[in-house]
Structures are given as structure tokens and as C-alpha cells.
C-alpha positions in Angstrom: -34.1 -286.0 -27.5 -33.6 -285.5 -23.8 -30.9 -287.3 -21.7 -33.6 -289.4 -20.0 -34.5 -290.9 -23.4 -30.8 -291.8 -24.0 -30.8 -293.6 -20.7 -34.1 -295.4 -21.5 -32.7 -296.7 -24.8 -29.3 -297.4 -23.1 -27.5 -294.9 -25.3 -25.4 -293.3 -22.5 -21.7 -294.0 -22.8 -20.4 -297.0 -20.8 -17.3 -299.2 -20.9 -17.4 -302.9 -21.6 -14.0 -304.7 -22.1 -15.6 -307.9 -23.3 -17.7 -306.0 -25.9 -14.6 -304.1 -27.0 -12.6 -307.3 -27.5 -15.4 -308.6 -29.7 -15.3 -305.4 -31.7 -11.6 -305.8 -32.3 -12.2 -309.3 -33.5 -14.8 -308.0 -36.0 -12.4 -305.3 -37.3 -9.9 -308.0 -38.0 -12.5 -310.0 -39.9 -13.4 -307.1 -42.1 -9.8 -306.0 -42.7 -8.9 -309.6 -43.6 -11.4 -309.4 -46.5 -8.7 -307.4 -48.3 -6.0 -309.9 -47.9 -5.4 -313.3 -49.5 -3.7 -314.5 -46.2 -5.4 -317.5 -44.5 -6.7 -316.7 -41.1 -9.1 -319.0 -39.2 -11.5 -316.4 -37.9 -14.6 -317.4 -36.0 -17.6 -317.2 -38.2 -19.9 -314.4 -37.2 -23.4 -313.0 -37.6 -23.1 -309.4 -38.5 -26.0 -306.9 -38.3 -25.6 -303.9 -40.7 -27.6 -300.7 -40.3 -27.5 -298.3 -43.3 -29.5 -295.4 -44.6 -28.7 -296.2 -48.2 -29.3 -299.5 -50.0 -30.4 -300.9 -53.3 -31.9 -299.8 -55.7 -29.7 -296.8 -55.1 -26.2 -297.3 -56.4 -23.9 -294.8 -54.7 -20.4 -295.2 -53.3 -21.8 -296.4 -49.9 -23.9 -299.1 -51.5 -21.1 -300.2 -53.8 -18.8 -300.6 -50.8 -21.4 -302.5 -48.8 -22.0 -304.9 -51.7 -18.3 -305.5 -52.1 -17.8 -306.4 -48.4 -21.1 -308.4 -48.2 -20.0 -310.6 -51.1 -16.6 -311.3 -49.5 -17.8 -311.7 -46.0 -20.5 -314.2 -47.0 -17.9 -316.0 -49.2 -15.9 -316.6 -46.1 -18.8 -318.0 -44.2 -20.1 -315.0 -42.2 -23.8 -314.1 -42.2 -24.7 -310.5 -42.9 -28.1 -309.2 -41.9 -29.0 -305.8 -43.3 -31.4 -303.2 -41.8 -32.4 -300.5 -44.4 -35.0 -297.9 -45.3 -37.8 -299.1 -47.6 -41.2 -298.2 -48.9 -42.9 -300.3 -46.2 -42.0 -302.5 -43.2 -40.9 -305.9 -44.5 -38.9 -308.7 -43.1 -37.0 -310.8 -45.6 -35.4 -313.5 -43.5 -34.5 -315.6 -46.6 -32.3 -312.8 -47.9 -31.5 -311.4 -44.5 -32.8 -307.9 -45.3 -35.2 -305.9 -43.1 -36.9 -302.9 -44.5 -38.2 -300.0 -42.5 -41.0 -297.7 -43.8 -39.5 -294.4 -44.8 -40.1 -291.3 -46.9 -38.0 -289.8 -49.7 -35.8 -286.8 -48.8 -37.0 -284.3 -51.4 -33.7 -282.5 -51.9 -31.9 -285.8 -52.5 -34.4 -288.4 -53.9 -32.0 -291.3 -53.6 -32.0 -290.9 -49.8 -34.9 -292.2 -47.6 -35.6 -291.1 -44.0 -36.9 -293.5 -41.4 -39.1 -291.6 -38.9 -37.7 -291.2 -35.4 -40.8 -292.6 -33.9 -39.8 -296.0 -35.3 -37.2 -296.1 -32.6 -40.1 -296.8 -30.1 -41.2 -299.9 -32.0 -40.2 -303.3 -30.6 -39.7 -304.6 -34.1 -35.9 -304.3 -34.2 -35.7 -306.0 -30.8 -37.7 -308.9 -32.0 -35.5 -309.3 -35.1 -32.3 -309.0 -33.1 -33.5 -311.5 -30.6 -34.1 -314.0 -33.4 -30.9 -313.3 -35.3 -28.6 -313.0 -32.3 -25.8 -311.1 -34.1 -22.3 -311.2 -32.7 -21.6 -307.7 -33.9 -23.6 -304.6 -34.9 -22.1 -302.6 -37.7 -23.5 -299.1 -38.4 -22.9 -297.4 -41.7 -24.6 -294.2 -40.9 -24.8 -292.0 -37.8 -28.4 -290.9 -38.7 -31.7 -292.7 -38.7 -30.8 -296.4 -39.2 -27.6 -295.7 -37.3 -29.7 -294.9 -34.2 -31.5 -298.2 -34.6 -28.1 -299.9 -34.7 -26.9 -298.1 -31.7 -30.0 -299.0 -29.7 -29.8 -302.7 -30.9 -26.2 -302.8 -29.8 -26.8 -301.4 -26.3 -29.9 -303.5 -25.6 -28.1 -306.7 -26.7 -24.8 -305.7 -25.2 -23.3 -306.3 -28.6 -20.2 -304.5 -29.9 -20.9 -301.5 -32.2 -18.7 -300.9 -35.2 -19.1 -297.7 -37.3 -17.8 -297.0 -40.8 -17.6 -293.3 -41.8 -18.4 -293.6 -45.5 -19.3 -290.0 -46.4 -17.8 -286.5 -45.7 -21.1 -285.4 -44.1 -20.1 -281.8 -43.6 -20.0 -281.4 -47.3 -23.7 -282.3 -47.6 -25.2 -279.5 -45.5 -26.0 -277.6 -48.6 -28.8 -280.1 -49.3 -30.7 -278.7 -46.3 -30.8 -275.1 -47.4 -29.2 -272.5 -49.5 -29.0 -270.2 -46.5 -25.4 -269.8 -45.2 -26.8 -269.3 -41.7 -28.8 -272.5 -41.7 -25.8 -274.4 -43.3 -23.5 -273.2 -40.5 -26.0 -274.1 -37.8 -26.5 -277.6 -39.4 -22.7 -278.1 -39.6 -22.3 -277.2 -35.9 -25.1 -279.6 -34.9 -23.6 -282.3 -37.1 -20.2 -281.9 -35.5 -21.7 -282.3 -32.0 -23.7 -285.2 -33.1 -20.8 -287.1 -34.6 -18.7 -286.5 -31.5 -21.6 -288.0 -29.4 -22.1 -290.9 -31.8 -18.4 -291.8 -32.1 -18.3 -291.9 -28.3 -20.7 -294.8 -28.2 -18.9 -296.9 -30.8 -16.6 -299.8 -29.8 -14.7 -299.6 -33.1 -14.4 -297.0 -35.9 -13.5 -297.6 -39.5 -12.5 -295.1 -42.2 -12.3 -296.0 -45.9 -9.3 -293.7 -46.4 -6.7 -291.7 -44.6 -8.6 -288.5 -45.6 -11.7 -289.8 -43.9 -9.6 -290.9 -40.9 -8.2 -287.4 -40.5 -11.7 -285.9 -40.6 -13.0 -288.3 -37.9 -9.9 -287.5 -35.8 -11.4 -284.1 -35.1 -14.3 -285.7 -33.2 -12.8 -288.6 -31.3 -9.5 -289.7 -29.7 -10.4 -293.4 -30.3 -8.3 -295.5 -32.6 -9.5 -295.4 -36.2 -8.9 -298.4 -38.4 -8.4 -297.5 -42.1 -10.0 -300.2 -44.3 -10.5 -299.2 -48.0 -13.1 -300.8 -50.1 -11.5 -303.7 -52.0 -11.5 -304.1 -55.8 -12.7 -307.3 -57.4 -9.9 -308.2 -59.9 -12.1 -310.6 -61.8 
């Protein structure tokens, strides 16, 4: 994708102190879901963008379900943008599906076509929902939708690095050459994506250390909570 396209979508890097302050507020809200301390946080509308969702039950989905339950229990509204078999808006359950296809080497993963970035659909939904924060849970297809939504709405972008992505390049090919090329591209992409985020979350110190190779920004470590009940 040429630089001109990034400018068209508003994806070039730019500073915004007000947006960054709102991002810090959102990080505080999410971190507070792990504590029994009583804080009077402003109730927020949060737009999640993720490439994995139900019916898949992997580590990312389990983490999202855990945070969603607690955030909603505390009065926040979570709107989820995910891949699906067809385009479908479920405003009652706050879930928005994007037509996608199955990734053959990993059937639990669905890929939204890049041409969907040209559709005004996400803009229409965001204009109606008016989220206070955009939270991306993937730097890939839906993560790009989240990045564009954040920039067009001048909304803070938070990103959680759930998966050690470099360990997954074997899914693309058994060729060491292709794997190495894919890893180099991934590293460059992550550096670019992190540069556009207002806040970055890692679920563990190990993940934080890996992210540190791609950005000098502060990384907030927020592990997934465990329901004691």
C-alpha cells in the first residue's frame, strides 16, 4: 500500500496530546478491571477490533471475553468488530461482522479482504456508536480497520499484543526463505503499527520485552484476569 494511501486514510503518524490523554484514561480503566479497588472512572464506549472471535475459543478470545464481562459489569459499553461469514450488524449485541474467508493453513482464523477498507461501512457504524476509544487486538486486517476508524474519528487507539506473531510464520510456508522474508516484513509492519498507537498493552512481561524491540513507547503490562468464582 503506497504512502499516498496511508495519507488518504489518515494513517500517517501524528501527535495529539488530547487523544493521548484519553488513551491513558482507557488504560487505567482496563487495568482497574484486575483490582477490587473502587475508582470512579468515566463510563466509556469502547470499540474493539479483533481478527479472532467466537465460535473460535483460543487464548485471545478467552482474554477478550474475560475483559468484556468485567468492563460491561462496570458500566462500560464494548462494541466488537470481527470477521464473519457475511457482513452483518448486530446493534443489540454490539457485534459487527465483516465478510471474510477461512485461512486454509489455520482454519480457526478468518481473513477480511483488504478491499473492505474502502467501504464506508465502518465509518457509518463508528459515526452512530461514537466510541470514546478504539482498542485493536490485532495488527492485521481488522486492526487496520481499527486504525482507520481511530484516525478518521480522532479517537485514541489502544493496541494489545496478544500473540507472539513471529512464532506463527511457519503457517505461511515450510520454506525457510519464505519464513525469513515473512518475519522481516512482520517486524517492519509491527514497528509501523506500534508507531500509530496512543497506548500499548502487553499481557505479560515476556510479551512486553518482545514489543520493546519495535517501539520506544511505554508498554503497560495488563495480564488477563482469572474469575475466582
